[in-house]
N, C-alpha and C positions, 0 to 999 in steps of 0.2 A: 675449595670453598672455605672462606674464613668465617668463623662463627662468633656472633655476639648474642648468645641466647638470652641473656638477662635484660636486654633491651625490652623484651616482651613483657616484663613486669610492669611496664608503663602503659600498656595498651591491650585491647582484646582483638586487634586486627592489624597485622603487620604484613605488608606486601613487599616482596623482593623480586626484582627483575635481574636475572643473571646476564652479564655482558661477557666477562672473561676475555677481554681483548683490549689492545691499546692501553695497557696499564691499568685498566678498570676491572675490578672484580664484579661488582654489582651496584645497582641502584635500589633504594628502599624508601618506603614511606609509612608513616603511622600517625595516628591521632593520639596525643598524650591524654590519658584519662586521669592522671595524677601528676604530682610535681616531680616524679622520678626518684622518690626517696628509696625505692627498692629496685630501681633500674640501674644496673651496673655495666660499665664498659670494662672488658677484660683484655689482657695482652693478646694482640693478634698480629703484630708486625706490620700494621697497615696505618694509613692516614685516611680519615674521613673528612668530607666537607658536609657539614650539617646545617641546613637552612630551616630556621624557625619561621613558619609562614603566618605570623601574627598579623592580622589586618592593620593594626595600628602601629606596630613596630617590628617589621620583619628584620631578622638578623642572620648573619652568616658566620659560622665558627669552623675553623680548621682544627681538627682533633688528631693529635699525634698518638701513636700507640704508647700505652703506659707499661709498667712492669708489675702492677698489682691492680686489683679491682678498684675502680673509682666510680663514684656516683654520677649519674646524669642529672643535671638541673634543668627541668623542663617547665613549660607553661601549660598548665592543665587546660584542656579544651582546644588546644592549638594543633594544627597539622604540621608535621615535620617531613622534610625531604632530605635524603642523604645519598652521598656518593662514596663508596668504599673503593679505594685503589688497591691494587695487588700489593703484596708485601714488597717493601723497598721501593715502590713506585709512588711518585707524586709529581704533578705537573700543573702549573697555573699559567694563565695567559701572560701575566707580567713577570713571571719567573723570579719574583722577589723572595720567595721562600723555597727552601729545599727540604727534602725528607728529614735530614738531620736537624734542621732548624726547629721542627715542630715535635720531635720525639718527647713524650712526657708532658706536652703542653696542650692547652686549649687556647687558641688565638682567635679572638673575635675581630672581624673586619670592621673598620670604622663606618663604612657604607657599602651597600650592595653594588657590586660591579654591574654593568649594563646587562650582561647575559643573565645574571640572576634576577635582575629586575623584570626582565621579560618572562623568565620562568615563574616568578611569583605572580605576575599578572595573569598568566595562563591558569595556574592552579590545578591543571590536569596532569596526573602522574606521567602518562605516556608523552604528552606534549612537552612537559618539562625535560624529560630525557632527550627528546628530539632536539629541543632548543639548545640544550647543553652540548650534545654531540656535534651539532652543526658549527658551533663555535670552537669546540675543543679539538676535533679531529684534524682540521687543516693546520693546526699549530703543533700537534703532537709529534714528538720525535722519539724513536726507539733507541737513539744513541745515548749511552750512559756517560755521565761526566767522568766516571772512573770504571773502565772496563774490568780491571783487576778485581775491584770490590764486587762488581755485579757478578762476575764469574764465581766468586766465593759464595755469594748469596744464592745463586741458582743451584749450586752444588748442595747447599744445605736444604733447599726446598726439595730437590730431587730425592734426597735420602731421608726426608721427613724429619729433619732435626736430630736423627739418631746417628750422631757422628762424634768422633773425637777431633778436637781442634788440631791436635798434633798430626792426625792423619791428613786433614785438609791442608795443613801447612806443608806437609811432605809432598802431597800430590801437586801442590801449586809451586813448589820450589822455594817457598819463603820460610823463614824462621817464624816461630809463633808470635814473637814480639812485633815483627814487621807486618805480618798478616793482620794482627789485631789492630794495629795503628791505621793501616789502610782501610780496613772495614769500618772502624769507628769514625774516621774522618768523613766517610761517605754516608753512613747510616745512623750515626749518633748513638751507637751502642756497640758492644763487643760482639764478635761472631758467636761466642758462647751464649750470651744472652739471647741473641736472635735464634740460635738453634733450640734453646729451651722453649721459647715462645712457639716456634713452629712445631716442636714435639707436642706441646700442650694442645695446640689446635688439631693436630692429627689424632690425638687420643679422643678429643671431643667428637671428631668425625666418626670414630669407631662407635661411640655411644649412639650417635645419630644414625649410624648405619645398621642398627638393629641388634647390638650386643644385648642379649636378653637379661643377663646378670653380670655384674662387674666381676671379672675373673682377675684378681690382683696379680696372681703369678703370671698369667698370660701377658698382662700389660708390662710387667717387669721384664719378661723375656723379650717381648717384641720391641720395646722402646728403650732397651739398654740401661735399665736401672740396676743398681747393685742388689737391692732386695725390696720387700714390700714397705719397709720403713722409709727407704729413700723415696719411693713413689709417693707415699703419704706426705712426706715433708715437701716434696716438689709441688703437690697440689695446694697445700696450705700456703706455700710461698707465693704462688701466682694467682690462686683463686680464693684463698681463705676458707676452703671447704674440702671435704673428702671426695675422692673419685665417685663414690656411691651417690653422694648427694647431688653431684653434677649430673650423673647418669640419670638419676630419678627425675631431675628437672627437665632435661631435654627429651626424655622418653615419655613424659606425662601426656596423657590424652589432651588435657586442656592446653598445653603448650603447642601440640601439633595442630589443634583446631585454630589457634591464633595465626599460625604461619601460613602464608599463601605465597607460593613460588610460581612465577610466570616466566 
C-alpha cells in the first residue's frame, strides 16, 4: 500500500477502497474542507487521476509522482475522487500519456472523457468505481512497453527499495549506465531515485504498522542507511521533516479517525 497521509490535512473524512489489481492500488474520495494549504502530496512512485467533482466546473488532473512534498490546490467544500495506480503503472484509454510523461507534473485534462462524465453524474463512490472499472478493465493490458525496465522495477519493489544499483545491475547483466538509461526512459526517473521513494514508503508503512516509538538505529539497520545522520538527511530531502514528526502524524488518533478503509 502506498501512502499519502498528508492528504488528510484537507478533510475530516477520507475513504479508501483497496483494489491492488490490474495496475491499480486503490480508489479514494474525500470532501475538501479547506483549500489544501496544509495538504501535501509526497513521493510515492505512483500516478494519480484526481477528479474534482465541482457541480459547476468538474475537472480531471493526472498527477505524477514528485520528488519532494508539494501542496494540493483544492476547492473548499467540493468532493474529490481519486485513482492511485501501482508504482510504475499508468494506463489511459487513449494511451496518449505514459508514466514517464507525467512524472513530477500535474496535467489537467481540457475536458472530461465520457467515462468520467458518467462517474461525475453518478456521484456515488461505489458506482464511480464500477463505472471506471467497466471501461478500464477491457482495455487494460499487463504487457509492459519495456520488460527489462519493469523487471528492474519489480526487483526494487520486492526488496523494498533497500538495494544497491550496482547489485541490481550485476543481477540483470547490465552495466550501471545502461540500466539507468533503460529505467529512466521507461519511468522518467533513475532507478536510484525510484528505490529511495519505495524505501521511504516502506518506512512510513512501518510507522503505520504500529511502531510505538521511532527507533532510529533500527531504521538505519533495516533500510540500509549509513548512520542516523544519513536517515535524517533522507527524510528532510523527501519529506522536509524528521522521521519522528512523520510517525507522530500517521500514528495520531485524529488521523486514524479520519481514515476509513473499505
